[in-house]
N, CA, C and O atoms as CSV, one atom per row, in Angstrom:
chain,resi,resn,atom,element,x,y,z
A,1,MET,N,N,-16.707,33.288,-118.425
A,1,MET,CA,C,-17.628,33.538,-119.445
A,1,MET,C,C,-17.314,35.048,-119.883
A,1,MET,O,O,-16.949,35.912,-119.085
A,2,THR,N,N,-17.508,35.259,-121.294
A,2,THR,CA,C,-17.125,36.494,-121.882
A,2,THR,C,C,-18.423,37.185,-122.295
A,2,THR,O,O,-19.355,36.486,-122.693
A,3,ASP,N,N,-18.547,38.553,-122.225
A,3,ASP,CA,C,-19.785,39.150,-122.674
A,3,ASP,C,C,-19.352,39.983,-123.899
A,3,ASP,O,O,-18.161,40.274,-124.007
A,4,GLN,N,N,-20.258,40.390,-124.842
A,4,GLN,CA,C,-20.098,41.254,-125.928
A,4,GLN,C,C,-20.248,42.680,-125.451
A,4,GLN,O,O,-21.224,42.855,-124.722
A,5,GLU,N,N,-19.565,43.645,-125.679
A,5,GLU,CA,C,-19.624,44.913,-125.131
A,5,GLU,C,C,-19.116,46.100,-126.053
A,5,GLU,O,O,-18.255,45.885,-126.906
A,6,ARG,N,N,-19.626,47.260,-125.877
A,6,ARG,CA,C,-18.947,48.383,-126.621
A,6,ARG,C,C,-18.507,49.395,-125.433
A,6,ARG,O,O,-19.269,49.802,-124.556
A,7,ILE,N,N,-17.287,49.688,-125.551
A,7,ILE,CA,C,-16.575,50.567,-124.375
A,7,ILE,C,C,-16.156,51.765,-125.190
A,7,ILE,O,O,-15.589,51.645,-126.276
A,8,GLU,N,N,-16.450,52.921,-124.637
A,8,GLU,CA,C,-15.889,54.185,-125.161
A,8,GLU,C,C,-15.046,54.872,-123.950
A,8,GLU,O,O,-15.588,55.270,-122.919
A,9,TYR,N,N,-13.676,54.958,-124.202
A,9,TYR,CA,C,-12.909,55.411,-123.141
A,9,TYR,C,C,-12.786,57.031,-123.123
A,9,TYR,O,O,-13.211,57.608,-124.124
A,10,GLU,N,N,-12.345,57.668,-122.268
A,10,GLU,CA,C,-12.394,59.037,-122.191
A,10,GLU,C,C,-11.588,59.721,-123.150
A,10,GLU,O,O,-11.931,60.799,-123.634
A,11,ASN,N,N,-10.429,59.076,-123.468
A,11,ASN,CA,C,-9.680,59.745,-124.664
A,11,ASN,C,C,-10.328,59.612,-126.025
A,11,ASN,O,O,-9.769,60.221,-126.937
A,12,GLY,N,N,-11.355,58.955,-126.296
A,12,GLY,CA,C,-12.130,58.848,-127.454
A,12,GLY,C,C,-11.824,57.405,-128.090
A,12,GLY,O,O,-12.469,57.113,-129.097
A,13,THR,N,N,-10.921,56.502,-127.605
A,13,THR,CA,C,-10.681,55.342,-128.093
A,13,THR,C,C,-12.005,54.500,-127.901
A,13,THR,O,O,-12.756,54.693,-126.945
A,14,THR,N,N,-12.222,53.609,-128.822
A,14,THR,CA,C,-13.473,52.642,-128.749
A,14,THR,C,C,-12.886,51.247,-128.617
A,14,THR,O,O,-11.773,50.999,-129.081
A,15,TYR,N,N,-13.697,50.231,-127.922
A,15,TYR,CA,C,-13.516,48.973,-128.083
A,15,TYR,C,C,-14.893,48.272,-128.234
A,15,TYR,O,O,-15.865,48.571,-127.540
A,16,VAL,N,N,-14.901,47.312,-129.200
A,16,VAL,CA,C,-16.141,46.525,-129.468
A,16,VAL,C,C,-15.789,45.092,-129.530
A,16,VAL,O,O,-15.066,44.694,-130.443
A,17,GLY,N,N,-16.261,44.252,-128.592
A,17,GLY,CA,C,-15.849,42.895,-128.592
A,17,GLY,C,C,-16.142,42.275,-127.267
A,17,GLY,O,O,-16.816,42.874,-126.429
A,18,GLU,N,N,-15.598,40.966,-127.042
A,18,GLU,CA,C,-15.745,40.293,-125.919
A,18,GLU,C,C,-15.064,40.922,-124.717
A,18,GLU,O,O,-13.969,41.463,-124.878
A,19,THR,N,N,-15.640,40.888,-123.525
A,19,THR,CA,C,-15.139,41.314,-122.336
A,19,THR,C,C,-15.193,40.432,-121.132
A,19,THR,O,O,-16.067,39.567,-121.065
A,20,LYS,N,N,-14.292,40.597,-120.146
A,20,LYS,CA,C,-14.383,40.116,-118.825
A,20,LYS,C,C,-14.126,40.971,-117.746
A,20,LYS,O,O,-12.986,41.395,-117.560
A,21,GLY,N,N,-15.184,41.311,-116.920
A,21,GLY,CA,C,-14.934,42.281,-115.819
A,21,GLY,C,C,-14.626,43.560,-116.377
A,21,GLY,O,O,-13.717,44.224,-115.879
A,22,SER,N,N,-15.294,43.991,-117.378
A,22,SER,CA,C,-15.231,45.369,-118.126
A,22,SER,C,C,-13.825,45.620,-118.732
A,22,SER,O,O,-13.482,46.774,-118.993
A,23,LEU,N,N,-13.073,44.653,-118.943
A,23,LEU,CA,C,-11.798,44.614,-119.708
A,23,LEU,C,C,-11.940,43.882,-120.981
A,23,LEU,O,O,-12.634,42.866,-120.949
A,24,PRO,N,N,-11.335,44.271,-122.219
A,24,PRO,CA,C,-11.236,43.592,-123.451
A,24,PRO,C,C,-10.663,42.116,-123.028
A,24,PRO,O,O,-9.638,41.988,-122.359
A,25,HIS,N,N,-11.412,41.074,-123.477
A,25,HIS,CA,C,-11.002,39.811,-123.251
A,25,HIS,C,C,-11.655,38.868,-124.090
A,25,HIS,O,O,-12.873,38.698,-124.020
A,26,GLY,N,N,-10.843,38.172,-124.970
A,26,GLY,CA,C,-11.337,37.453,-126.062
A,26,GLY,C,C,-11.127,38.306,-127.431
A,26,GLY,O,O,-10.236,39.150,-127.526
A,27,LYS,N,N,-11.948,38.031,-128.378
A,27,LYS,CA,C,-11.758,38.739,-129.691
A,27,LYS,C,C,-12.581,40.052,-129.622
A,27,LYS,O,O,-13.644,40.192,-129.018
A,28,GLY,N,N,-11.850,41.084,-130.410
A,28,GLY,CA,C,-12.379,42.452,-130.354
A,28,GLY,C,C,-11.642,43.454,-131.194
A,28,GLY,O,O,-10.570,43.177,-131.732
A,29,ILE,N,N,-12.190,44.546,-131.294
A,29,ILE,CA,C,-11.574,45.581,-132.237
A,29,ILE,C,C,-11.358,46.809,-131.303
A,29,ILE,O,O,-12.271,47.226,-130.591
A,30,LEU,N,N,-10.140,47.364,-131.329
A,30,LEU,CA,C,-9.902,48.575,-130.626
A,30,LEU,C,C,-9.487,49.691,-131.474
A,30,LEU,O,O,-8.405,49.594,-132.054
A,31,ASN,N,N,-10.227,50.772,-131.627
A,31,ASN,CA,C,-9.891,51.943,-132.491
A,31,ASN,C,C,-9.350,53.023,-131.627
A,31,ASN,O,O,-9.976,53.396,-130.636
A,32,ASP,N,N,-8.158,53.561,-131.984
A,32,ASP,CA,C,-7.583,54.781,-131.308
A,32,ASP,C,C,-8.310,55.920,-131.774
A,32,ASP,O,O,-8.925,55.852,-132.838
A,33,VAL,N,N,-8.300,56.956,-131.084
A,33,VAL,CA,C,-8.820,58.264,-131.658
A,33,VAL,C,C,-8.000,58.866,-132.687
A,33,VAL,O,O,-8.519,59.623,-133.508
A,34,ASP,N,N,-6.783,58.601,-132.714
A,34,ASP,CA,C,-5.732,59.018,-133.861
A,34,ASP,C,C,-5.902,58.210,-135.027
A,34,ASP,O,O,-5.199,58.553,-135.978
A,35,GLY,N,N,-6.729,57.126,-135.219
A,35,GLY,CA,C,-6.780,56.351,-136.482
A,35,GLY,C,C,-6.061,54.898,-136.399
A,35,GLY,O,O,-6.198,54.063,-137.293
A,36,GLY,N,N,-5.365,54.706,-135.360
A,36,GLY,CA,C,-4.765,53.323,-135.188
A,36,GLY,C,C,-5.881,52.316,-134.857
A,36,GLY,O,O,-6.946,52.668,-134.349
A,37,ARG,N,N,-5.560,50.962,-135.194
A,37,ARG,CA,C,-6.599,50.010,-135.042
A,37,ARG,C,C,-5.972,48.586,-134.628
A,37,ARG,O,O,-5.025,48.150,-135.282
A,38,TYR,N,N,-6.407,47.986,-133.731
A,38,TYR,CA,C,-6.140,46.463,-133.400
A,38,TYR,C,C,-7.329,45.654,-133.495
A,38,TYR,O,O,-8.383,45.872,-132.897
A,39,GLU,N,N,-7.087,44.704,-134.290
A,39,GLU,CA,C,-8.180,43.615,-134.373
A,39,GLU,C,C,-7.594,42.247,-134.075
A,39,GLU,O,O,-6.716,41.740,-134.773
A,40,GLY,N,N,-8.086,41.717,-133.079
A,40,GLY,CA,C,-7.581,40.339,-132.623
A,40,GLY,C,C,-7.911,39.938,-131.256
A,40,GLY,O,O,-8.937,40.352,-130.715
A,41,GLU,N,N,-7.064,39.128,-130.653
A,41,GLU,CA,C,-7.387,38.574,-129.357
A,41,GLU,C,C,-6.634,39.572,-128.146
A,41,GLU,O,O,-5.576,40.190,-128.267
A,42,PHE,N,N,-7.472,39.516,-127.042
A,42,PHE,CA,C,-7.085,40.225,-125.808
A,42,PHE,C,C,-7.157,39.265,-124.614
A,42,PHE,O,O,-7.993,38.362,-124.587
A,43,VAL,N,N,-6.326,39.458,-123.686
A,43,VAL,CA,C,-6.445,38.848,-122.299
A,43,VAL,C,C,-6.202,39.858,-121.345
A,43,VAL,O,O,-5.134,40.464,-121.254
A,44,GLU,N,N,-7.294,40.057,-120.562
A,44,GLU,CA,C,-7.350,41.040,-119.512
A,44,GLU,C,C,-6.912,42.352,-119.895
A,44,GLU,O,O,-6.195,43.027,-119.157
A,45,GLY,N,N,-7.409,42.836,-121.292
A,45,GLY,CA,C,-7.240,44.226,-121.603
A,45,GLY,C,C,-5.852,44.312,-122.408
A,45,GLY,O,O,-5.541,45.426,-122.831
A,46,LYS,N,N,-5.080,43.342,-122.629
A,46,LYS,CA,C,-3.783,43.372,-123.402
A,46,LYS,C,C,-3.882,42.514,-124.595
A,46,LYS,O,O,-4.638,41.545,-124.646
A,47,PHE,N,N,-2.980,42.945,-125.709
A,47,PHE,CA,C,-3.132,42.192,-126.902
A,47,PHE,C,C,-2.485,40.824,-126.525
A,47,PHE,O,O,-1.451,40.803,-125.856
A,48,GLU,N,N,-3.007,39.840,-126.893
A,48,GLU,CA,C,-2.415,38.429,-126.679
A,48,GLU,C,C,-3.195,37.423,-127.543
A,48,GLU,O,O,-4.413,37.250,-127.586
A,49,GLY,N,N,-2.092,36.720,-128.306
A,49,GLY,CA,C,-2.582,35.766,-129.273
A,49,GLY,C,C,-2.410,36.440,-130.621
A,49,GLY,O,O,-1.632,37.379,-130.788
A,50,TYR,N,N,-3.198,35.900,-131.613
A,50,TYR,CA,C,-3.160,36.488,-132.942
A,50,TYR,C,C,-3.787,37.875,-133.227
A,50,TYR,O,O,-4.946,38.044,-132.847
A,51,GLY,N,N,-3.183,38.823,-133.817
A,51,GLY,CA,C,-3.932,40.104,-133.990
A,51,GLY,C,C,-3.254,40.684,-135.155
A,51,GLY,O,O,-2.238,40.201,-135.655
A,52,VAL,N,N,-3.987,41.970,-135.658
A,52,VAL,CA,C,-3.512,42.678,-136.614
A,52,VAL,C,C,-3.590,44.126,-136.128
A,52,VAL,O,O,-4.664,44.633,-135.806
A,53,LEU,N,N,-2.296,44.850,-136.078
A,53,LEU,CA,C,-2.246,46.194,-135.604
A,53,LEU,C,C,-1.854,47.112,-136.738
A,53,LEU,O,O,-0.804,46.913,-137.350
A,54,SER,N,N,-2.648,48.094,-137.034
A,54,SER,CA,C,-2.433,49.156,-137.988
A,54,SER,C,C,-2.252,50.489,-137.442
A,54,SER,O,O,-3.155,51.060,-136.830
A,55,GLN,N,N,-1.091,51.008,-137.651
A,55,GLN,CA,C,-0.729,52.281,-137.008
A,55,GLN,C,C,-1.069,53.399,-137.884
A,55,GLN,O,O,-1.282,53.160,-139.073
A,56,THR,N,N,-1.151,54.652,-137.416
A,56,THR,CA,C,-1.580,55.730,-138.371
A,56,THR,C,C,-0.434,56.138,-139.301
A,56,THR,O,O,-0.638,56.807,-140.314
A,57,SER,N,N,0.772,55.715,-138.926
A,57,SER,CA,C,1.937,55.751,-139.821
A,57,SER,C,C,1.819,55.122,-141.093
A,57,SER,O,O,2.351,55.552,-142.116
A,58,GLY,N,N,1.084,54.055,-141.013
A,58,GLY,CA,C,0.828,53.105,-142.157
A,58,GLY,C,C,1.498,51.934,-141.923
A,58,GLY,O,O,1.315,50.992,-142.694
A,59,VAL,N,N,2.345,51.814,-140.865
A,59,VAL,CA,C,2.924,50.377,-140.631
A,59,VAL,C,C,1.826,49.537,-140.004
A,59,VAL,O,O,0.990,49.944,-139.198
A,60,THR,N,N,1.955,48.198,-140.529
A,60,THR,CA,C,0.967,47.132,-140.060
A,60,THR,C,C,1.668,45.996,-139.627
A,60,THR,O,O,2.633,45.609,-140.287
A,61,TYR,N,N,1.289,45.360,-138.526
A,61,TYR,CA,C,1.725,44.048,-137.926
A,61,TYR,C,C,0.659,43.038,-137.833
A,61,TYR,O,O,-0.419,43.237,-137.273
A,62,SER,N,N,1.030,41.896,-138.435
A,62,SER,CA,C,0.117,40.764,-138.400
A,62,SER,C,C,0.823,39.732,-137.727
A,62,SER,O,O,1.905,39.394,-138.206
A,63,GLY,N,N,0.388,39.147,-136.659
A,63,GLY,CA,C,0.998,38.046,-136.003
A,63,GLY,C,C,0.633,37.830,-134.737
A,63,GLY,O,O,-0.432,38.300,-134.336
A,64,GLN,N,N,1.464,37.078,-133.894
A,64,GLN,CA,C,1.357,36.817,-132.536
A,64,GLN,C,C,1.754,37.959,-131.527
A,64,GLN,O,O,2.696,38.730,-131.710
A,65,PHE,N,N,0.988,37.964,-130.535
A,65,PHE,CA,C,1.286,39.037,-129.400
A,65,PHE,C,C,1.416,38.260,-128.086
A,65,PHE,O,O,0.766,37.240,-127.861
A,66,VAL,N,N,2.288,38.796,-127.236
A,66,VAL,CA,C,2.388,38.064,-125.885
A,66,VAL,C,C,2.470,39.381,-124.807
A,66,VAL,O,O,3.390,40.198,-124.862
A,67,ASP,N,N,1.643,39.437,-124.070
A,67,ASP,CA,C,1.704,40.540,-122.950
A,67,ASP,C,C,1.736,42.026,-123.800
A,67,ASP,O,O,2.495,42.906,-123.393
A,68,GLY,N,N,1.009,42.225,-124.813
A,68,GLY,CA,C,0.948,43.298,-125.649
A,68,GLY,C,C,2.081,43.639,-126.492
A,68,GLY,O,O,2.081,44.724,-127.074
A,69,LYS,N,N,3.109,42.771,-126.624
A,69,LYS,CA,C,4.211,42.857,-127.634
A,69,LYS,C,C,4.196,41.840,-128.599
A,69,LYS,O,O,3.688,40.733,-128.415
A,70,PHE,N,N,4.851,42.279,-129.813
A,70,PHE,CA,C,5.066,41.379,-130.787
A,70,PHE,C,C,6.020,40.155,-130.316
A,70,PHE,O,O,7.161,40.317,-129.884
A,71,ASN,N,N,5.398,38.957,-130.461
A,71,ASN,CA,C,6.097,37.757,-129.994
A,71,ASN,C,C,5.684,36.541,-130.653
A,71,ASN,O,O,4.485,36.263,-130.646
A,72,GLY,N,N,6.541,35.751,-131.241
A,72,GLY,CA,C,6.368,34.531,-131.981
A,72,GLY,C,C,6.481,35.172,-133.473
A,72,GLY,O,O,7.111,36.189,-133.764
A,73,HIS,N,N,5.721,34.341,-134.360
A,73,HIS,CA,C,5.878,34.633,-135.760
A,73,HIS,C,C,4.977,35.813,-136.112
A,73,HIS,O,O,3.867,35.915,-135.589
A,74,GLY,N,N,5.452,36.737,-137.020
A,74,GLY,CA,C,4.694,37.901,-137.517
A,74,GLY,C,C,5.169,38.408,-138.759
A,74,GLY,O,O,6.167,37.931,-139.299
A,75,SER,N,N,4.471,39.408,-139.275
A,75,SER,CA,C,4.870,40.141,-140.632
A,75,SER,C,C,4.667,41.601,-140.189
A,75,SER,O,O,3.661,42.000,-139.601
A,76,LEU,N,N,5.665,42.315,-140.512
A,76,LEU,CA,C,5.624,43.910,-140.388
A,76,LEU,C,C,5.637,44.642,-141.651
A,76,LEU,O,O,6.667,44.494,-142.310
A,77,GLU,N,N,4.740,45.393,-142.139
A,77,GLU,CA,C,4.804,45.960,-143.481
A,77,GLU,C,C,4.962,47.547,-143.230
A,77,GLU,O,O,4.393,48.066,-142.269
A,78,ASN,N,N,5.685,48.236,-144.047
A,78,ASN,CA,C,6.027,49.580,-144.114
A,78,ASN,C,C,5.214,50.238,-145.240
A,78,ASN,O,O,5.122,49.663,-146.325
A,79,PRO,N,N,4.671,51.325,-145.040
A,79,PRO,CA,C,3.895,51.948,-146.325
A,79,PRO,C,C,4.693,52.260,-147.508
A,79,PRO,O,O,4.205,52.211,-148.637
A,80,GLY,N,N,5.884,52.575,-147.283
A,80,GLY,CA,C,6.877,52.959,-148.343
A,80,GLY,C,C,7.516,51.826,-149.003
A,80,GLY,O,O,8.337,52.038,-149.895
A,81,GLY,N,N,7.205,50.612,-148.634
A,81,GLY,CA,C,7.714,49.314,-149.213
A,81,GLY,C,C,8.819,48.790,-148.111
A,81,GLY,O,O,9.413,49.537,-147.333
A,82,GLY,N,N,8.956,47.604,-148.180
A,82,GLY,CA,C,9.917,46.962,-147.276
A,82,GLY,C,C,9.132,46.306,-146.147
A,82,GLY,O,O,7.915,46.483,-146.112
A,83,GLY,N,N,9.707,45.599,-145.265
A,83,GLY,CA,C,9.209,45.173,-144.037
A,83,GLY,C,C,9.918,43.953,-143.450
A,83,GLY,O,O,11.087,43.750,-143.777
A,84,TYR,N,N,9.294,43.125,-142.605
A,84,TYR,CA,C,10.140,42.120,-141.989
A,84,TYR,C,C,8.969,40.890,-141.841
A,84,TYR,O,O,7.803,41.186,-141.581
A,85,GLU,N,N,9.353,39.646,-142.014
A,85,GLU,CA,C,8.721,38.486,-141.695
A,85,GLU,C,C,9.522,37.608,-141.118
A,85,GLU,O,O,10.587,37.300,-141.652
A,86,GLY,N,N,9.083,37.029,-139.830
A,86,GLY,CA,C,9.822,36.096,-139.159
A,86,GLY,C,C,9.595,36.105,-137.728
A,86,GLY,O,O,8.505,36.536,-137.351
A,87,GLY,N,N,10.484,35.678,-136.810
A,87,GLY,CA,C,10.355,35.679,-135.450
A,87,GLY,C,C,10.554,37.076,-134.776
A,87,GLY,O,O,11.308,37.951,-135.201
A,88,PHE,N,N,9.762,37.158,-133.655
A,88,PHE,CA,C,9.740,38.313,-132.907
A,88,PHE,C,C,9.914,37.825,-131.419
A,88,PHE,O,O,9.445,36.758,-131.022
A,89,LYS,N,N,10.589,38.653,-130.672
A,89,LYS,CA,C,10.598,38.502,-129.066
A,89,LYS,C,C,10.605,39.701,-128.338
A,89,LYS,O,O,11.507,40.515,-128.534
A,90,ASP,N,N,9.687,39.919,-127.497
A,90,ASP,CA,C,9.442,41.249,-126.690
A,90,ASP,C,C,9.598,42.307,-127.675
A,90,ASP,O,O,10.461,43.171,-127.520
A,91,GLY,N,N,8.796,42.296,-128.708
A,91,GLY,CA,C,8.635,43.416,-129.701
A,91,GLY,C,C,9.730,43.698,-130.761
A,91,GLY,O,O,9.656,44.677,-131.503
A,92,LYS,N,N,10.790,42.770,-130.809
A,92,LYS,CA,C,11.937,42.878,-131.564
A,92,LYS,C,C,12.076,41.846,-132.471
A,92,LYS,O,O,11.532,40.768,-132.230
A,93,PHE,N,N,12.811,42.033,-133.614
A,93,PHE,CA,C,13.111,40.809,-134.568
A,93,PHE,C,C,14.049,39.910,-133.764
A,93,PHE,O,O,15.049,40.339,-133.187
A,94,HIS,N,N,13.667,38.664,-133.765
A,94,HIS,CA,C,14.473,37.587,-133.051
A,94,HIS,C,C,14.014,36.163,-133.503
A,94,HIS,O,O,12.874,35.699,-133.472
A,95,GLY,N,N,15.257,35.540,-133.961
A,95,GLY,CA,C,15.207,34.195,-134.621
A,95,GLY,C,C,15.505,34.387,-136.061
A,95,GLY,O,O,16.208,35.304,-136.486
A,96,ARG,N,N,14.902,33.427,-136.834
A,96,ARG,CA,C,14.860,33.509,-138.292
A,96,ARG,C,C,13.980,34.560,-138.815
A,96,ARG,O,O,12.892,34.818,-138.299
A,97,GLY,N,N,14.484,35.202,-139.903
A,97,GLY,CA,C,13.547,36.192,-140.644
A,97,GLY,C,C,14.052,36.619,-141.973
A,97,GLY,O,O,15.102,36.225,-142.481
A,98,VAL,N,N,13.122,37.547,-142.543
A,98,VAL,CA,C,13.621,38.179,-143.737
A,98,VAL,C,C,13.222,39.686,-143.591
A,98,VAL,O,O,12.083,40.140,-143.478
A,99,LEU,N,N,14.341,40.321,-143.618
A,99,LEU,CA,C,14.242,41.878,-143.812
A,99,LEU,C,C,14.370,42.553,-145.130
A,99,LEU,O,O,15.465,42.598,-145.689
A,100,THR,N,N,13.342,43.060,-145.634
A,100,THR,CA,C,13.165,43.630,-147.001
A,100,THR,C,C,13.181,45.162,-146.917
A,100,THR,O,O,12.377,45.791,-146.229
A,101,GLN,N,N,14.099,45.696,-147.622
A,101,GLN,CA,C,14.178,47.107,-147.961
A,101,GLN,C,C,13.306,47.659,-148.969
A,101,GLN,O,O,12.894,46.900,-149.847
A,102,PRO,N,N,12.928,49.009,-148.968
A,102,PRO,CA,C,12.160,49.648,-150.042
A,102,PRO,C,C,12.619,49.303,-151.441
A,102,PRO,O,O,11.844,49.300,-152.397
A,103,ASP,N,N,13.974,48.997,-151.534
A,103,ASP,CA,C,14.472,48.852,-152.995
A,103,ASP,C,C,14.440,47.400,-153.407
A,103,ASP,O,O,14.859,47.013,-154.498
A,104,SER,N,N,13.902,46.586,-152.443
A,104,SER,CA,C,13.690,45.065,-152.718
A,104,SER,C,C,14.855,44.391,-152.369
A,104,SER,O,O,14.904,43.176,-152.564
A,105,SER,N,N,15.914,45.051,-151.825
A,105,SER,CA,C,17.109,44.130,-151.391
A,105,SER,C,C,16.665,43.610,-150.018
A,105,SER,O,O,15.797,44.210,-149.385
A,106,LYS,N,N,17.238,42.528,-149.566
A,106,LYS,CA,C,16.900,41.944,-148.335
A,106,LYS,C,C,18.012,41.110,-147.660
A,106,LYS,O,O,18.988,40.727,-148.305
A,107,PHE,N,N,17.849,40.847,-146.391
A,107,PHE,CA,C,18.621,40.091,-145.639
A,107,PHE,C,C,17.775,38.853,-145.075
A,107,PHE,O,O,16.807,39.033,-144.336
A,108,GLU,N,N,18.155,37.733,-145.427
A,108,GLU,CA,C,17.576,36.453,-144.877
A,108,GLU,C,C,18.480,35.723,-143.866
A,108,GLU,O,O,19.541,35.176,-144.167
A,109,GLY,N,N,18.009,35.770,-142.789
A,109,GLY,CA,C,18.972,35.146,-141.695
A,109,GLY,C,C,18.488,35.156,-140.226
A,109,GLY,O,O,17.314,35.022,-139.882
A,110,GLY,N,N,19.469,35.318,-139.465
A,110,GLY,CA,C,19.304,35.284,-137.933
A,110,GLY,C,C,19.105,36.737,-137.408
A,110,GLY,O,O,19.623,37.663,-138.032
A,111,PHE,N,N,18.443,36.950,-136.389
A,111,PHE,CA,C,18.150,38.105,-135.743
A,111,PHE,C,C,18.270,37.927,-134.197
A,111,PHE,O,O,17.733,36.931,-133.714
A,112,GLU,N,N,18.841,38.689,-133.478
A,112,GLU,CA,C,18.702,38.756,-132.130
A,112,GLU,C,C,18.536,40.255,-131.459
A,112,GLU,O,O,19.241,41.243,-131.661
A,113,HIS,N,N,17.496,40.134,-130.680
A,113,HIS,CA,C,17.209,41.484,-129.953
A,113,HIS,C,C,17.172,42.619,-130.993
A,113,HIS,O,O,17.723,43.685,-130.718
A,114,GLY,N,N,16.567,42.450,-132.141
A,114,GLY,CA,C,16.306,43.407,-133.185
A,114,GLY,C,C,17.532,43.724,-134.132
A,114,GLY,O,O,17.494,44.552,-135.042
A,115,GLU,N,N,18.568,42.990,-133.808
A,115,GLU,CA,C,19.834,43.101,-134.713
A,115,GLU,C,C,19.971,41.892,-135.618
A,115,GLU,O,O,19.514,40.795,-135.297
A,116,MET,N,N,20.665,42.136,-136.853
A,116,MET,CA,C,20.926,40.958,-137.615
A,116,MET,C,C,22.147,40.261,-136.884
A,116,MET,O,O,23.060,40.922,-136.390
A,117,LYS,N,N,22.098,38.880,-136.850
A,117,LYS,CA,C,23.018,38.106,-135.969
A,117,LYS,C,C,23.229,36.871,-136.533
A,117,LYS,O,O,22.248,36.197,-136.848
A,118,GLY,N,N,24.422,36.433,-136.725
A,118,GLY,CA,C,24.686,35.098,-137.287
A,118,GLY,C,C,24.627,34.920,-138.837
A,118,GLY,O,O,24.609,35.887,-139.598
A,119,ALA,N,N,24.600,33.676,-139.238
A,119,ALA,CA,C,24.517,33.415,-140.723
A,119,ALA,C,C,23.415,33.857,-141.434
A,119,ALA,O,O,22.298,33.796,-140.921
A,120,GLY,N,N,23.586,34.293,-142.547
A,120,GLY,CA,C,22.617,34.804,-143.592
A,120,GLY,C,C,22.975,35.149,-144.887
A,120,GLY,O,O,24.145,35.076,-145.265
A,121,THR,N,N,22.022,35.536,-145.631
A,121,THR,CA,C,22.332,35.949,-146.919
A,121,THR,C,C,21.674,37.287,-147.318
A,121,THR,O,O,20.500,37.592,-147.107
A,122,ILE,N,N,22.699,38.105,-147.982
A,122,ILE,CA,C,22.057,39.375,-148.488
A,122,ILE,C,C,21.673,39.320,-149.914
A,122,ILE,O,O,22.553,39.053,-150.732
A,123,ILE,N,N,20.548,39.525,-150.281
A,123,ILE,CA,C,20.031,39.484,-151.607
A,123,ILE,C,C,19.809,40.793,-152.291
A,123,ILE,O,O,18.779,41.385,-151.968
A,124,LEU,N,N,20.620,41.377,-153.217
A,124,LEU,CA,C,20.479,42.649,-153.656
A,124,LEU,C,C,19.476,42.881,-154.567
A,124,LEU,O,O,18.989,41.888,-155.106
A,125,ALA,N,N,19.018,44.071,-154.888
A,125,ALA,CA,C,17.737,44.294,-155.675
A,125,ALA,C,C,17.939,43.793,-157.004
A,125,ALA,O,O,16.914,43.587,-157.653
A,126,ASP,N,N,19.153,43.530,-157.600
A,126,ASP,CA,C,19.556,43.049,-158.883
A,126,ASP,C,C,19.525,41.517,-158.871
A,126,ASP,O,O,19.732,40.902,-159.917
A,127,GLY,N,N,19.266,40.865,-157.685
A,127,GLY,CA,C,19.164,39.405,-157.574
A,127,GLY,C,C,20.593,38.754,-157.084
A,127,GLY,O,O,20.617,37.602,-156.652
A,128,ASN,N,N,21.607,39.440,-157.163
A,128,ASN,CA,C,22.952,38.993,-156.732
A,128,ASN,C,C,22.740,38.704,-155.290
A,128,ASN,O,O,22.047,39.468,-154.618
A,129,GLN,N,N,23.301,37.630,-154.764
A,129,GLN,CA,C,23.567,37.113,-153.268
A,129,GLN,C,C,24.780,37.034,-152.886
A,129,GLN,O,O,25.682,36.608,-153.607
A,130,VAL,N,N,24.935,37.453,-151.664
A,130,VAL,CA,C,26.181,37.352,-150.845
A,130,VAL,C,C,25.874,36.494,-149.600
A,130,VAL,O,O,24.856,36.698,-148.939
A,131,LYS,N,N,26.722,35.579,-149.301
A,131,LYS,CA,C,26.394,34.793,-148.069
A,131,LYS,C,C,27.601,35.142,-147.045
A,131,LYS,O,O,28.756,35.368,-147.408
A,132,GLY,N,N,27.187,35.149,-145.835
A,132,GLY,CA,C,28.182,35.437,-144.741
A,132,GLY,C,C,27.395,35.386,-143.442
A,132,GLY,O,O,26.395,34.682,-143.304
A,133,SER,N,N,27.902,36.174,-142.495
A,133,SER,CA,C,27.380,36.377,-141.182
A,133,SER,C,C,27.603,37.661,-140.615
A,133,SER,O,O,28.559,38.373,-140.922
A,134,PHE,N,N,26.580,38.007,-139.656
A,134,PHE,CA,C,26.683,39.253,-138.907
A,134,PHE,C,C,27.307,38.942,-137.620
A,134,PHE,O,O,26.828,38.059,-136.909
A,135,GLU,N,N,28.407,39.646,-137.252
A,135,GLU,CA,C,28.993,39.643,-135.971
A,135,GLU,C,C,29.244,41.030,-135.277
A,135,GLU,O,O,30.067,41.788,-135.791
A,136,ASP,N,N,28.721,41.321,-134.382
A,136,ASP,CA,C,28.828,42.598,-133.749
A,136,ASP,C,C,28.504,43.700,-134.592
A,136,ASP,O,O,29.149,44.744,-134.493
A,137,GLY,N,N,27.465,43.566,-135.507
A,137,GLY,CA,C,26.893,44.692,-136.430
A,137,GLY,C,C,27.685,44.652,-137.742
A,137,GLY,O,O,27.309,45.403,-138.641
A,138,THR,N,N,28.667,43.911,-137.931
A,138,THR,CA,C,29.572,43.840,-139.195
A,138,THR,C,C,29.205,42.550,-139.886
A,138,THR,O,O,29.210,41.435,-139.364
A,139,PHE,N,N,28.866,42.868,-141.204
A,139,PHE,CA,C,28.730,41.654,-141.992
A,139,PHE,C,C,30.002,41.037,-142.618
A,139,PHE,O,O,30.731,41.720,-143.337
A,140,ILE,N,N,30.257,39.765,-142.344
A,140,ILE,CA,C,31.623,39.215,-142.860
A,140,ILE,C,C,31.180,38.161,-143.992
A,140,ILE,O,O,30.453,37.201,-143.737
A,141,GLU,N,N,31.671,38.431,-145.214
A,141,GLU,CA,C,31.321,37.603,-146.332
A,141,GLU,C,C,32.091,36.236,-146.200
A,141,GLU,O,O,33.259,36.229,-145.812
A,142,ASP,N,N,31.441,35.116,-146.519
A,142,ASP,CA,C,32.016,33.942,-146.646
A,142,ASP,C,C,33.024,33.876,-147.644
A,142,ASP,O,O,32.850,34.515,-148.682
A,143,LYS,N,N,34.131,33.147,-147.474
A,143,LYS,CA,C,35.154,33.038,-148.521
A,143,LYS,C,C,34.892,31.908,-149.359
A,143,LYS,O,O,35.644,31.650,-150.299
C-alpha cells in the first residue's frame, strides 16, 4: 500500500506523491532545487514507467523509464529546436527513431547505443531525401 506524502530533502529538492517506506513509489512530482522537474511514476525512489523530465537547460524528455534511465519509447525536445522521437535503451537512442536538427533536417532510421546505425533516410531542410545506411559512423548512399 502506498501513502501520499510531501518530502523535503536536505539539498532543497522536494517530492509530493505516493510513497512506500519513505521512498517515492507510485505517482509523484520531484522538483529539484535548481528548477528541474520530474512528474511521473516511481519505484523504490527511482524513475520507473511513464514520466516527463524537464531539465533546467530546457531539454524535456517524455516517455518510458527503467531503473531511472530513458528506456522504451520516448521523445526528447531541445529548447533551440530539434530533438528525437523513438526507441531508447539505457538512456541512449536505440532502435527505430527520428533525429531532427534545429534547421528541420532529420534522419529517420536505426540507432544503436546512441549512434545512427543501419538503413535510414536523411531528409534535408528543403525536403530532398537521401536513402542509405550508416556503418561505422559513415553514411553510405544507396545507388
